[in-house]
N, C-alpha and C positions, 0 to 999 in steps of 0.2 A: 569394582565400582559399586558404591552403596546407593540405596534409594534416594538419599539426600542429594547426591551428585546428579542423579538422573533428573530429579525435580528441578535442580538449578539449571542444568543444561536445557531442559524443556522450557523453562521460564525465559531464559535468554533467547532461545530460538523464537518463542512467541513474541517477545518484545521486538526482535529484529524484524519479524514479519509485519508486526503492527506499524512500526516506524516506516517501513518500506511502502506499505499499501495505503496508509492513512491519507497522505496528501492527494493521491490519485482519487480515492473514494470521496474525499471532501469536495474536490473539483467536480466530479461527476454528480454528486448530490446537489451542489449549488446550481449547476447548469440545469439539472432536472427540475428543481424548484422554480427557477426562472422560466423555463419552458412551460411548465404547468400553469404558472400564473398567466403567461401570454396566451396559452390555449384557452384558459377560462375566460379571459377578457374578450378574445376574438371568436369564441365558440367553434374553433376548428379542432376536431378530435381525431386527426390522422396520426396513427402510430409512428409513421416514418418521420414525422416532424419532431417527435420527441427522441427517437432513437439515434438518428444520424448526428445531431449536434452533441449528444452525450458521448457517443463514440469518438467524435472528433475532439471534444474537450479532454477526454481521458487520454487519447493518443498524444495530444499536445502537452498535457501534463507529464506524461511519461517521457516525452522527448526533452522537455525543459528541465525535468528533475533527474535525468539519467545520471549526470555527474554526481549529484548528491547521493543518489541511491546506491550507485556502485561504490562510492567512497565509504558509505555506511556499512554495506555488506562486506567489503574488504576488511574494514576495521573489526567487524564481528568475527570474520574468519581468522584473522590474525590473533585476536584474543582467544578464540577457541583452540587454535593449534599451539599457542604459547602456554596454555594451561593443560595441554594434553598429557604431559608427563605426570602431572599429579592425578589425573583421572585414570590413567592406565594401570595404576597400582591396585 
């Protein structure tokens, strides 16, 4: 396996990780921004008020996007193993 193939495999792995994690991170960031705005408006600066909803939103996003995430990762794994014979040379 040459260096070009290693770079291609690494790039595909990074893309799969990005597509898998991005929706969850976007949800957590949006909830964090909303909570920060609410904390600024109400002058309540308790750390648990920002942490618990963010964890809940991320857990909800993981639960709701589980089917899409698993389907995406299975597709990546199938593509990886289908091209494995060309990489093993």
